[in-house]
N, C-alpha and C positions, 0 to 999 in steps of 0.2 A: 192692338199691339201695346198701347200704353198700359192697359190693364195687366198684360202678361209681364211687362217690364217691372211694374211694381211688385208683382208676385215673386219674380226672380230675386229682386233686392231683398225682400223679406226673408226668403229662404236662405240667402247667403249670409245675412247678418243676424238672423233670428236664432240660429243654432250656435250657441256659445258653449264650448266645451269647458267644464270646470277645471280650474288649475289647482292642483293639490299642493299647498304650501306646507312644508314640514320644517318646523323650527327645532333646532337641536337643543336638547336640554342643557342648561348651564350647570355649573358645579354647585353643590350644596356646601357652602363654606362654613367652617367652624367659626363660631363667634364667642369671644371671651369678654366678660365684663366683671370688674371687681377690683378691690384694693385692700391692702393691709395698712393699718395706721397704728399710732401709739395710743389710740383711744381704747376703751373697753370693748370686748367682743360681745357676741360673735361677729366675725368678719365673713362676708359672703362673696363667693365666686359663682357666677352664673355661666353655664355653657348652653349654647343653642346652635341651631343650623339655619342658615339663610335658605331661601327657596328661589326657584326660577321665576322670571316674569311670566304672568299668565297662569301660574299654578293655582289649583283650587285652594292651596294652603297659603297663598300670597297674603301677607299682612299678619299672619299668625306666628306666634313664637313656637318653635319646635325644639323643646328642651332635649339635651343630650344627657341621658340617664346612665347610671351604672359605671361611671368613670372613677378612676383612682386619682385623687387630687391631693397634692402635697405642697406645702410652702417650705422652702429651705433657706436658711440664712447663711451669711458668709463665715460663720463659725462652725458650720456643719450641723447645726440644729435642724431637725425635721419635724414638721407639724402636719398631721393627717387631718383632712377635712371630711366631715360626714354629710352624706346627701340628705336633704330635707325630704321626708316621706310624703309631706303634703304638697310640696312644690318641687316636682321633679326637675332636675337640671340645676338646682341651687345647692351649693356645697358650703358648709359652715364650719368655722373653727369653733373651739369651745369658748364659753363666755369668759374664761380666765385668760385666754390668749390675747396678747397685744404686742405690737412691734416696739422696737427700741430705736431711739434716735441715734444715728451714726451707723446702724447696721444696714446691710444690703440684703434684699430678699429676691428669691427666684420662685416662680410658679411652675410646677411640673404636673403634667396631665397624661394619663394613659387611658385610652378609650377601650371599650369592650372588644373592638376588633384588633387590639394590640398596638395601634398607632400611638406614638409618643410625641408630645409637644412640650416645649419649654419656653419661658420668657427670658429676655435678657435681664441681668441683675438691675434692680431698682434700689437706690439708696434712700433711706428714710431720713429726712432733714427736719430740724426744729421749725416751728411756726410761731410767729408772734401772736400774743393775745389780742383779742378784739377789745379795744379800749372803750368803744361806744358804738351802740347800734341804734340808728334812728330810721325815720321813714318820711316819705313824702307821697302825695297823691299825684298820679300821672293821668291826665285826661287825653283821650284820643277821639277827635270828631269823627262821626260816622255819617257818610253821605246819605241823605234822605231820612235821617233819624233826628228827632228833637233832642234826645239825650245822648251825651257823649258816652263812649265806653270808658272805663276807668280801672285803675289797678293801684296797688300799694307797692312802691319801690323801696326796698330796704337799702340803707346806706351804712357801711361799716367804716369805722375809724381805727387805725392801727399804726404802730411805729415800725417801719421797715428797718431791718438790720443793715448797718453800713458795711462797706468793703466786701460785699458778696452779691452775686446775682441771685435774685429770688423770683420764684414763679408761684402764682396763687390760683386756687380753684375754690369756688363756693357752691355749696348745695344747701337746699332747705331740708331740715329735718322734719319730724312730725309736728303737725299743728293741731291745736284744739281750740274750739270756739263755742260760744253760747249760741245754741240753735233755738230760734223761736218759730213755732208753727201755730196753726189755727185749727185745733181739733173741733171747735164749735162750728166749723164750716164743712164738716165731714158729710159725705153722701154715701148711701149704700151703692154697691157695685151694680153694673147692668144686670138684668134689664130694668130693675126698679129705679135706681138713681134717686131714691127718696132721701130727703134730709134726715140725717141721723147724728146729731151733735154728740161728741164724746166729752165726758167730764174731765179727762186727763189725756195727755199732759201737754202743756204749752212750751215748757223750757227744758232743754236737755243740754248735754255737753257732747259735741261731736268731734271725733278724732279723724284725721285724714293725712295721707301722705301724698303730696303733689310735687311734681317735678317742675323745674323752671321752664318757661316757654323758650328760653335761650340759654346758652352756655356762658357762664360768667367766669372769666379768667383774666389774669393780668400779669405783666412782668414789670420789674421795678426800674426800668430804664429812665423814667422821668421823675421818680421819687425815691431813688436809692438813699437810704439813711434818714428819710424824712417821715414825719407823721402825715398820713394821707387819708382822704375819705373817698370811697369808691362805691358806686352802685353794685350790689352783689346779689340781688334776687328781685323777682317780681311776683306779686300775688294778685290774681285777678279778682275783681269784685263781682260776685255772681248774684248779688242781692240778698244773700244769706250770711256770708262770712262776717260782715261788719255791721250787723244789726245791733250788737251788744259789745262783747269783749272777745278779742281774737289773740291767740298766743302762738308763736312759732319759734322754733330753734333754728339758728343759722350755724352751719358748719363751715369753717375756714380751713383750707388745706395748703400745706407747702409741698409742691410737687416738683418733679425733676424737669429739666429743660426738654427732654425727649417727650415726656407726658404733656407738657405745655404745647409743644409743636403739634402733637396728635390732636389734642382738643381744639386747637386753633383751626386746623384743617376741617375737623368735624363741624365746628361752628360756621365756617365759611360755606360748606356744602349745605348745611341746614338752612342758611339764610339766603340762598339763591332766590333772586326775584323773578326769574324767568325771562329776563331781557337778553338781548343779543350780546351784551357785554359780560354776561356771566361766564366764568370759567366752566369748561365741560365737567360734568360729574365723573367721579372715578372712585374705585375702591381705595380706601385709605389704609395702608399697611400699618400695623401696630408693632409691638415688640415681642410678639409670639411667633415662633418658628416650629416647623415640623422637623423632627430628627430623622424621619424616614424619607422625606422628600422636601429638601430645602426650597424648592420652587413652588410648593403649595402655598396658596394665599390663605392666611388666617386673619380674621378680622378681630378688632378690639385691642385693648391695652390693659396690661396688669400694672397697677400703680402701687408704690409704697409712699406714704405721705404722712407728714406731721399733721396732727389734727387739734383744733380747738373749737369751742362753740360758745354761743351767747344766746340768751333768751330775751324775747321782747313781747310785751303785752301792748295791744293797740285797742283803745277804747273808741267807740263810735263818736263820742263827743269831740275827739281830737281831729276828726276828718272834716275838711272844708268842702268835700264833695263826695257823695255816695250814690250808688245805683238805687233805683226804685226798689222797694221791698218786694222780694219774691214770696209768694204765698204757697205754703204746703198745707192743704186742708185735711190734716190728719194728726193723730197722736205723734209727738216727736220721737217716741221710742221705736216707731216702726222704721225710722230712717237708719240706714246702715251705719254701724259704728257709733251709735248714739246711746247715751245712758243718762239716767237722772242725776246721779251723784258726780260731782267734779272729781278730777284726778286728785290723788293724795297730795301732789305737789302744786296744786293750783293756788297761786298767790299773786293776784294782779296788783 
């Protein structure tokens, strides 16, 4: 009887009917990224679509091509943007176009399906010049490692205008550095892997465009009308960038209060630590709206900003801590965006 009882239990609990879970597809939200400044063009507006969680396209940028994109100012002037044929979804002004301080700008978009979107007006305000751009080395201990991680933190000094509220945003421009490799250590590809030293070349100039690991913004509540120094960018030391001489351009923007609030929320979401005290993640509404359906959620923010920039050269001898040298056992010319000759404006 005990044997039959075990058999009955197995029959009852061994047959599990699969439960079909159907997850409703979420909306593919239109995302806008870009700004117009009083700096030289071209200025870029990027259009893309978000995707649903679990999609095979998750994590990929899905550009929105074939749209009509214009920038309109408060005097009635209209500027049409042209789509970049090599980077679909990117729309560019002419190189001659630049915004004017005091003017307000509106972004208007019409998609191929006829849907129309517009931004709220953004006023372009003047930005103070960067008086000085310095740097310091930041070290971060790594558990279980002998060497600390490190990065270069850029620090900008500027005079904040008095008697007005100002909001700032910083981005890194293009960087160029002296790349040193080891072509004498080159080996033939598999299956041979035999040593095959190359005669050239050990030193190149590499260009790169890297974004900040965090969003750097500020408002002048605590330094209104004063000269201040603020951390404005971080450049990670990867064992290659600071072997010789490194150059980077820093861009400083004066943005609207609404743009500052948007970037602050994005920064908060990006820096969630995963603890129980974190606020719940949410879609952050920007200043873009659909004229066909005001309830449609549109992601991103169109900005108009005053722009200034400053360049800094950093020599390896000025650093009190560096990462161990990374070895590239090949001709430096094979590294992407590298060339033998320095840029025409290279002047350390």
